[in-house]
Structures are given as structure tokens and as C-alpha cells.
TIMARMAR-154647 format. One record per atom (N, C-alpha, C): x, z, y. Coordinates in steps of 0.2 Angstrom, whole numbers, plus 5000, padded with zeros to 4 digits. Each point is the difference from the previous one (the first is absolute). Layout:
<gutis>
XZY
...
</gutis>
This chain:
<gutis>
534348215871
500250015007
500049935004
500050015006
500149945004
500749985001
500249955004
500749975000
500450065004
500749994998
500450065002
500050005008
499949955004
500050005007
499450025003
499550024996
499350015003
499950075003
499750015006
499850065003
499350015001
499750064999
499350015000
499850055005
499450005002
499750055004
499850074996
500050055004
499850064996
499349994997
499549975003
499449994997
500049964994
500449955000
500149964994
500250044994
500650045001
500250044995
499550054997
499750035005
499450044997
499549964996
499949945002
499549964996
500349994993
500749995000
500349984994
500050064995
500150065003
499950074996
499350004997
499549995005
499350004997
499949954995
500349945001
499949954994
500350024994
500550035000
500450034994
499550054997
499750055004
499650054997
499349984998
499749965004
499349984999
499949944995
500549955001
499949944996
500550004994
500650025001
500550004994
499950064996
499750055002
499950074996
500650045000
500450005005
500650055000
499850065004
500050064996
499850065004
500450015006
499750035005
500450015006
500550054999
499950054996
500650054999
500649974996
499849954996
500649964997
500449975005
499749975005
500449965006
500450065003
499750065001
500350055004
500650024996
500050014993
500550024996
500649955000
499849935000
500549955000
500450005007
499650025005
500350005007
500550065000
499850064997
500550065000
500649984996
499949974994
500649984996
500449955003
499849955003
500449955004
500450045006
499650045003
500350045006
500650044997
499950044995
500650044997
500649954998
499849954997
500549954998
500449985006
499749985005
500349985006
500450055003
499850065000
500450065003
500650014996
500050004994
500550024996
500549945000
499849945001
500549945001
500350005006
499750025006
500250005006
500550065001
499850064998
500450065001
500150034993
500449974996
500150034993
500350074999
500350025005
500350074999
499650065003
499449985003
499550055003
499750044995
500150075001
499750044995
499450045002
499950005007
499450045003
499749955005
499349994999
499749965005
499450045003
499849985006
499450035003
499549945001
499450024998
499449955000
499550025005
499849965005
499550025005
499449964998
499450044999
499449964997
499550015005
499649955001
499450005005
499450014995
499449985003
499450014997
499749954997
500349935000
499749954996
500349984994
499949934998
500449984994
500749995001
500350005006
500750005001
500350074998
499650055002
500250064998
500050014992
499549974997
499950004993
500649974997
500349945003
500649974997
500650055000
500050045006
500550055001
500050064994
499450024999
499950054995
500249984993
499849934998
500349984994
500749995000
500349985005
500849995000
500350074999
499750055004
500350074999
499950024993
499449994997
500050024993
500549974995
500149935001
500449974996
500850025002
500150025006
500750025002
500150064997
499650055000
500150074996
500149994993
499649954997
500149994993
500749974998
500349965005
500649974999
500650055002
499850065002
500550055001
500250015007
499749975005
500250015007
499650065003
500350035005
499750055003
499549975006
499450025000
499549975004
499750055005
500149995007
499650045004
499449955003
499450024999
499449965002
499750045006
499949965005
499650035006
499449965001
499450044999
499449975001
499750015007
500049945004
499750015006
499350015000
499649984995
499350014999
500050044994
499650065000
499950044994
499849964994
500350014994
499849964994
499350014998
499750065002
499350014998
499549965003
500349975006
499549955004
500149934998
500449984996
500149934997
499449984996
500049945000
499449974996
500349944995
499649994995
500149944996
500750004996
500349955000
500749994996
500550055004
500050005006
500550055004
499950074997
499450025000
499950074997
500250014993
499949954996
500250004993
500850005000
500349965004
500750005000
500350075002
499750035005
500250075003
499950054994
499450004997
499950054994
500549994995
500249944998
500449994995
500750035002
500249995006
500650035002
500050075000
499550035002
500050085000
499950024993
499649974996
500050024993
500650004996
500549965002
500649994997
500550055003
499850055004
500550055003
500249985007
499849955003
500249985007
499750045005
500350015005
499850045006
499949965006
499450005003
499949975006
500050055006
500449995005
500150055005
499849965007
499850045005
499949975007
500649975002
499949955005
500649965002
500450055005
500750004999
500450045004
500649965001
500249985007
500649965001
500650044997
500150065001
500550044998
500150004992
499550004997
500050004993
500349934997
500049955004
500249944997
500850004999
500450045003
500750005001
500350004993
499850034995
500450004993
500049944997
499549965001
499949934997
500549955002
500149954995
500549955001
499749935002
499350004998
499649945001
499350025002
499749975005
499450015002
499549944998
499450024997
499549954999
499450005004
499949955003
499449995005
499449984996
499550044998
499449994997
499450025005
500150005006
499650035005
499449965001
500149935002
499449965003
500049934996
500649974999
500049934997
499649965004
499549964997
499649955004
499450045003
500050065000
499450045003
500150015007
500649985003
500150025007
499549965005
499750045004
499549985005
500250015007
499949965005
500250015007
499450045003
500150055004
500750035001
500050064995
500750014998
500150064995
499850075003
499850044996
499850075003
500750035001
500050055005
500650035002
500450044995
499650034995
500350034994
500449954996
499749944999
500449954996
500649985003
500049995007
500549985004
500650055000
499850074999
500450055000
500450004993
499749994995
500350004993
500449945000
499849945002
500549945000
500650015004
499950035006
500650025004
500550044997
499750054996
500550054997
500349964994
499749964996
500349964995
500649965003
499849975005
500649955003
500650045002
499850065003
500650055002
500450034995
499750004994
500350044994
500749984998
500249945002
500749974998
500049984993
499450004996
500049984993
499949935000
500349974995
499749934998
499350004998
499649955002
499350004998
499849944996
499650024995
499749944996
499350005002
499749955002
499350005002
499649964995
499450034998
499649974995
499549955003
500049944998
499649955002
500149975008
499950055004
500249985007
500350075004
500549995004
500250065004
499450035004
499850064999
499450035003
500149995007
499449985003
499949995007
500249925002
500249964995
500149935002
499449964998
499749965005
499549964999
500249944995
499750004994
500249964995
499949925001
499649995005
499949935002
500449975006
500150045005
500449985006
500750025000
500250054996
500650035001
500150045006
499550045002
500150045007
499950074998
500450045002
499950084999
499450025004
499650054997
499450035003
500250065004
500449995005
500350065003
500750024998
500050004993
500750014997
499949984993
500549994996
500049994993
500650024997
499950014993
500650034996
500549945000
500750025001
500549955000
500450014993
499849954996
500250014993
500649964999
500450024995
500649974998
499849944995
499550024996
499749954995
499350015000
499649944999
499350014999
499949964994
499650034995
499749964994
499349995002
499849945000
499349985001
499749984994
499350014999
499749994994
499549945000
500049964994
499549954999
500349935003
500050005007
500349945003
500350035007
500549965003
500350025006
499549995006
500050055004
499650005006
500349975006
499649975004
500349965006
500450055005
499750065001
500350045004
500750034999
500249994994
500750024998
500549955003
499849945002
500449955002
499949985007
499450025003
499949985007
500250055005
500149985006
500150055005
500650054999
499850065001
500550064998
500050024993
499649964996
499950024993
500750014996
500549955001
500650014997
500450065002
499950025006
500450065002
499750064997
499450014998
499750054997
500150004993
499949944997
500049994993
500750014996
500549985004
500649994996
500049954995
500450014995
500049964994
499350004997
499749944998
499350004997
500149974993
499750044996
499949984993
499249994999
499849964995
499350004998
499950004992
499550044998
499950004993
499249985000
499949954996
499349984999
499550044996
500350064997
499650044996
499649964995
500349954998
499749954994
499349985002
499949995007
499449975002
500049935002
499649964997
500049935001
499549985006
500249965004
499649995006
499549954998
499450005003
499549954999
500249935002
499749954996
500149935002
499649985006
500249955003
499649975005
500150035007
499549995004
500150025007
500150085001
499750044995
500150075000
500750025000
500449964996
500750024999
500549965005
499849975005
500449965005
500450055004
500649995001
500450045005
499850005007
500150055003
499850005008
500649975003
500650014998
500649975003
500549984994
500449965001
500649994995
500649995004
500550034996
500750015003
500349934999
500449985006
500449945000
500650014996
500249954995
500650014996
500549955002
500650014997
500549955001
499949934997
499650004995
499849944997
499749955004
499750025006
499749965005
500549955002
500650025001
500549955003
500149954995
500150014994
500149954995
499449955000
499450025001
499449965000
500049955006
500250035005
500049965007
500649965000
500650014997
500649965001
500349994993
499749954996
500249974994
500749985001
500449994994
500649975000
500149935003
500549995004
500049935004
500349954995
499849945001
500349954996
500749985003
500449984995
500749985002
500049955005
499549955000
500149955005
499550015006
499950065001
499550025006
500449985006
499749995006
500350005006
499550045005
500350015006
499750055005
499349975002
499849944999
499449985001
499450024995
500350034995
499550024995
499850075001
500350045005
499850075001
499750015006
499749955003
499650015006
500350015007
499649995005
500350005007
499650065003
500450055003
499750055003
500149995008
499550015004
500050005007
499950075003
500450035003
499950065003
499950005007
499450025003
499950005007
500050075002
500550015004
500250075001
500450015006
500050065003
500550015005
499949985007
499650045004
500049995007
500750015003
500049985007
500650015003
500350084999
500650004998
500350074999
499950024993
499649974996
499850024993
500349964995
500749985001
500349954995
500150044993
500150065000
500150044994
499449994995
499450015002
499449994996
500049934996
500149955004
500049934998
500649994995
500650035001
500649994996
499850044993
499850065001
499950044993
499549964996
499449985003
499549964995
500349944998
500449965004
500349944997
500550014995
500450055001
500550024995
499750024993
499550045001
499750024994
499749954996
499749955003
499849944997
500549964996
500649995004
500649974996
500250044994
500050075001
500350044994
499550004995
499449985001
499550004994
499949934997
500449955003
500149944996
499549945003
499850015006
499649945003
500549945000
499849944999
500449955001
500349985007
499650015004
500249995007
499650045005
500350035005
499750055004
500149985007
499549995004
500049995007
499750055004
500450025006
499750055004
499849975007
499450015002
499849985006
499950065005
500450005005
500050075004
500149985007
500050055005
500149995007
500749975001
500049955004
500649965001
500650055001
499950055004
500650055001
500350034994
499750004994
500250034994
500449964996
500049935001
500349964995
500750014998
500450015006
500750004998
500250074997
499650055001
500250064996
499850004993
499549964998
499750004993
500549954997
500249945002
500449954997
500750034999
500250045006
500750034999
500150054995
499450034998
500150054995
499849984993
499649945000
499949984993
499949925001
500549974999
500049925001
499649974995
499950034994
499649964995
499249995002
499850045005
499349995003
500049945005
499549964999
499949955005
499650045006
500249995006
499650045005
499949965006
499550005003
499849965006
499650045005
500149995006
499650035005
499349975001
499550045000
499349975001
499750035006
500149955005
499750025007
499350005000
499649964996
499350005000
499849984993
499350004998
499849994994
500149934998
500149955004
500149934999
500750004996
500450045002
500750004997
500050014992
499450034998
500050024993
499749944996
499849955002
499649954996
500449974995
500749985001
500349974994
500250054995
500250065002
500250054995
499450024996
499450015003
499450024997
499849944995
500149945002
499849954995
500450004994
500650025000
500550004994
500050064996
499750065003
500050064997
499650014994
500250044995
499650024994
499650065002
500450055003
499750065002
500250025007
499650035003
500150025007
500050085001
500550035002
500050075001
500050015008
499550045002
499950005007
499950075002
500350035006
499950065003
500550055001
500650004996
500550055002
500349995007
499950065004
500349995006
499749955005
499549984999
499749945003
499750025007
499850065001
499750025006
499349985000
499650015006
499349995000
499949965007
500449975003
499949965006
499749934998
499849975005
499749935000
500449954995
500750005001
500449964996
499950024993
500050074998
500050034993
499349974997
499550015004
499349984998
500049934998
500349965004
500049924999
500349994993
500650034999
500349994994
499650024994
499750065000
499650024995
499449964999
499749975005
499449964999
500249934996
500649985002
500349944997
500150014992
500350064999
500150024993
499350004996
499550045003
499450014997
499649934999
500149955004
499749945000
500349954995
500650024998
500549954996
499749984993
499650044997
499849994993
500550024995
500650035002
500550024996
499950074997
500350024995
500050064997
500450055005
499750065002
500250045005
500250074997
500550035003
500250075000
499950025007
499650055002
499950025006
500250085001
500450015005
500250075000
500050025008
500150065001
500250035006
499649985006
500349975005
499649985006
499549944998
500149964995
499549964998
499350034998
500150064997
499450044998
499750035006
500550035005
499750035006
499649955004
500249945000
499649955004
499449984996
500050004994
499449984996
499550065001
500250065000
499650065001
499750005007
500449995005
499850005007
499449955001
500149944997
499649945002
499449994994
500050044995
499650004995
500049934997
500649974999
500149944997
499950004992
499849944998
499950004992
500749974998
500150014993
500649984997
499849964994
500449954998
499949964994
500050044994
499649984995
500050034994
500650004996
500549965001
500649994997
500650045003
499850055005
500550035004
500150074996
500650025002
500350074998
500150045006
499650065001
500150045005
500450064998
500550025005
500450064998
500050055005
499550045001
499950055005
500350064998
500450045005
500150074999
499450045002
500050064999
499350045001
499849995007
500450005006
499749995006
499749935001
500349954997
499749935001
499450004996
500050034994
499450004996
499450045004
500250055004
499450045004
499849955005
500449965003
499849965005
499549944997
500249984994
499649954997
499350024998
500050074998
499350034998
499750035006
500350015006
499650045005
500050074999
500550034996
500050074999
500750035002
500150064998
500650035002
500550004995
500750015001
500550004995
499950064995
499850065003
499950054995
499449984995
499549975003
499549984995
500249954994
500549965002
500349954995
500450054995
500450045002
500450044996
499650054996
499450025002
499650054996
499749964994
499949945000
499849974994
500249925000
500650004998
500349935000
499749954995
499850024994
499749954996
499349975003
499750055003
499349985003
500149955006
500550025004
500249955005
500249944998
500450004995
500349934997
499449964998
499550034997
499449964997
499649975006
499950045006
499749985006
500349945003
500750015000
500449945003
499949944996
500050004993
499949944996
499349975001
499550055000
499349975001
499949975007
500450035005
499949975007
500349945001
500649994997
500449945001
500049954995
499850024994
500049954994
500749984998
500550035003
500749994998
500350044996
500649994997
500550054997
500250045005
500050074999
500250055005
500550044997
500650015003
500550054998
500050055005
499750064998
500050065005
500750044999
500449995005
500750034999
500050085001
500550034998
500150075001
500250034993
500150075000
500250034994
499449994994
500249964995
499549984996
499749945002
500349955001
499749935003
499549984995
499449985003
499549974996
499949935001
499849964995
499849935000
499349994998
499649965004
499449994997
499849925001
499549984997
499749935000
499350004998
499649955003
499350004998
499949994992
499650054998
499849994993
500650034995
500550035002
500650024996
500150075001
500250034994
500250075000
500650015005
499950055005
500550025004
500750024997
500549995003
500750024997
500450055004
500450044997
500350055004
500849994998
500450015005
500750004999
500350075000
500250024994
500250075000
500850015001
500349945001
500750015002
500150005007
500750005003
500150015007
500250075002
500250015006
500250075002
500050015007
500050065003
499950015007
500649975004
500549984997
500549975004
499849935003
499549974997
499749945002
499650005006
499950065002
499650015007
500549995005
500249945001
500549985005
499849935003
500349995006
499849945004
500249944996
499549955000
500249934997
499850004993
499850054996
499850004993
499449954999
499550015005
499449964999
500249925001
500549995004
500249935001
500349974994
500450044997
500349984994
499549984994
499550055000
499549994995
499649935001
499849995007
499749945001
500449944998
500649995001
500449954998
500049994992
500150064997
500050004993
499449974997
499450025002
499449984997
499949935002
500249975006
499949935001
500449964996
500650024998
500549964996
499750004993
499750064997
499750004994
499449954999
499650005006
499449965000
500249935000
500649985003
500249935000
500249984994
500250044995
500249994994
499550004994
499650055001
499550014994
499349975002
499849995007
499449985002
499450044999
500150064998
499450054998
500150065005
499550005005
500150055005
500050074997
499550024995
500050074998
500750014996
500249964996
500650014996
500650015005
500049955005
500650015005
500050065003
499450035002
500050065004
500250064995
499850004994
500250054996
500750004998
500349944999
500749994998
500450025006
499849985006
500450015006
500050085001
499550034999
500050075001
500450044995
500049984994
500450044995
500849985001
500149945002
500749985001
500350045006
499650005005
500250045007
500150074998
499550034996
500150084999
500650014995
500149964995
500650014996
500749995004
500049955004
500649995004
500150065004
499550035003
500050065004
500350064996
499850014994
500250054995
500749994998
500249945000
500849994999
500450035005
499849985006
500350035006
500050075000
499550034999
499950085000
500550034995
500149974994
500450024995
500849995002
500149955004
500749995002
500250055006
499650015004
500250045006
499550055003
499550014996
499550055002
499549975005
499450035002
499549975003
500149995008
500450045003
500150005007
500449945002
499849975006
500549955002
499949934997
499549994996
499949944996
499949945005
500349944999
499949955005
499649944996
499549975004
499649954998
500449944997
500549985004
500449954998
500450014993
500250064999
500350024994
499549994994
499450025001
499449994995
499949934999
500049965005
499949924999
500549984996
500750025001
500549974996
499950024992
499750064999
499950034994
499549974996
499649965003
499449974997
500249954994
500649975002
500249944995
500150034993
500250064999
500050034993
499450004997
499450015003
499450014997
499649944999
500249955004
499649934999
500449964995
500550034996
500349974995
499950044993
499450004998
499850054995
500349984993
</gutis>
């Protein structure tokens, strides 16, 4: 198998299946039997007291997995109600064999009926799996809707039926599972977009399939892990001083936008930058210094006022609350021309998109979906419809490290496997959270000097701090400044 953090496309996993069958000589029906056995084990572990299960089977190999599970469940003494959405006599290949074995053992396949689900204690979704295609037929949507309304806990086999296995998007509707057991290798769609809402808890069983070596076995995405923080932030020497941990210059905050500058600057401090300076509209200085005296803050009336700070900076973070006026553009241009490592966010990205400006190759861009759409010249729904593809386009277009923010933040860089953050929560959809992320990434970059590592580590620290807050007080009412304060825990691994 691949590394534990690796995620694959549906096409890749199908190729792994074919490799096991055609090259390794594992019969397809053997894989189906292993899937049925693994599924029953997962069901009995998750719901150990359940005595009656309902299994909804479709017409492909996912349905075949369901027939195998149903046969094994009956042999284990469970009561099984099996609902065939497709007549078993119309099945082909291994799925037909699985249905025949179930029926030959005394099992009964009955037409689907929402009312007949009621006596069961657990519902098994073996309807479509990876076979979902857009758009789903009305009769399939009707069955999925009835399963979701049943009130029963649902175990989905391989993928919740109706979920796009690559993008995490429901094809009109999808089964809302409590637990999903996926086979051979984890699919990207279980973790992207709305995938986690439909999949519930995700288990994976390899079915004893070994992935091919080389490019064929390379992951489509990899999950960002907590260990990234330890790699970005090794233990500090006892004789270290603040000069060893980099100087961050935050260029942010047009008139009346002191908050964005303060949040980015505070996050940089909380993540361990040695010295943090904020260049902002002169009207903002007193508010920022009064709230956080550890920040060096000065008013930048023009780009010329940045010269000294730019010369001494290790990393420049530019854009939060900066506006898009002539003053804003002059400060951005100075940052772009500085030759320094850059983290560009918010209005910095909007000005780059509007003027089609190039960015240095050592830059980190942190767009949310709307900013990504402006950079790509498409719509926000286009970005959300296929976030991994849009990330790749942004990386190709800019040559920079790109952090595509949102539910399931993605990080990409030229020539590298894209990464996915599976942590974080809806409470983080709040004002200022992006400003905090900008400051966090800038501080990590100042310390590790590796743009991709800094971006990945900053994203996971930000998400973990957000999850801490959600555990403490729930998701609603989360404040960005509270999250910035919570970063300190996670940058001391």
C-alpha cells in the first residue's frame, strides 16, 4: 500500500484493482469476497448489538460487495433484508456470481421498499459506490432519498452512493453515511468538498492489494499531518536569540482596516517570528500598538516609507485589508520588487488579478475561492466544482506555492503532489481567519525558509487551533484573535 496520508482518484483505484487481477493474478471474485468480509467486520465493530440489517444492492460490483456481505451476515446469524434495486438476473460477472451465491444459500432479494427498511437496525449502502455518474437517474435519487430518510445508521461500501469520488460533490443527492469503508486505497472525494459530510467516519481496507511501484502508484493528493510542524520548527537552541528566527514585515491595513493588520501581525508573533513589523495606513498605528505593543508598527504614507523595513525583512506578508487604491498598489509593487520571500493574500491577490501582475517564484499565494476565481478568470462556483483542478491551474499559472483556502484547504507547488488539510471546522468561516493564516505562514517561512513546508505547516497549525476552539466552545462565535492566540500551542510540537 501507499503511505498512510495518500489519497487517490477513482480511476487510479480501478487501475490498482485491474493490476491485482491481471498482473498479480488475484481473482476479481476473491477481491469481492474480501470486501464483503471487511465490510461485515466493520459493521459488527461499529454496531455490535445490531441483529437485523438491511442491504440495498445496485447493479454493479458495489452491489456484488453487498451480496457477499449479506451472505456472510446470514452465516453469522444476523437477520438480513436485502433490497435489489436491479434484478439479480440482470447482473453480470462477479456481481452475478455474488448474487447467485447469496440466493443459493437461502437468501431472498426483494424489490426496494422504503417501508420495509423499518425493522432493520443498520442499513448498508451497496447501491452505486464508485459507479455514480452525473446526473443520477430519478429512480436512483428516489432510493437515496428514502435511505437518508429512514432514520437508520448507514454503512456505505467504498463510497456513499451518489458522491463523486474525485471531487467530493453529490450528484444531485448522496447517501449520508455514518461510516464508510472504502477499499484498496482512500479516494479523494471522501475528504474533499462535501465528502466528509456524506462519508462520516472513513475506514479503509486494502483487500491485501499491493499498489504498483513508480508513477502508477503516486498519490493524487496527500493529507497534511501534524508532523509537518516539527519539520518546519525544530527545537530551538538554548543560546538562540530573536535574530535567529527571522524578521516578518506585514504590509496591511488601509485606513479603517487596522484589524486585518493586527491579526496578521499577532499571528506572526504567536508562531515564533523573531521580530514582526507592521506597515499600515498612518491612521491605524495607535490602534495596533495599543492592542499589541509587541508589534513594531509604523505608518506608511507612500512606498518610499517601506524602504528601510523591506531591506531588513526576511519575509514580507502583503495584502490583508490593504484595499485596491493607488496607495495600496504602490505598496504592493514595492513588495513585489523587493526580492524578498512573499506571502500574498486578500487585496494583494485582487490587485494582481486585476492588473495581470506576475509574482516571484518564491511567493506563497493564499486565495479564498473568490480570489482564486479572479486570478483564473472564472467564477467562484467553477472553483468550488473542482478545487484540485483549480489549484493545479493556479500553480501552473503563477509558478508559486498556492494555498487554496476553504473547507479542505489545498496546498500546491510546481512539481509536487498537492496536499489537503482534513482538519478545521465551519466555525472558522469567520472574519479575520485568513489574516491570521497569512501571518502564521509568514512566521513559519521566516524560520524554516522553505515556502512549501511553511505553507503546509501554517495551514495545519491554523486548522488545529481552530479545532481546539470548537471543542472548547462550539463552532459559532469563534473569533480570529482567539485562534491566533491558540497557535502557540501548535508551534511548540
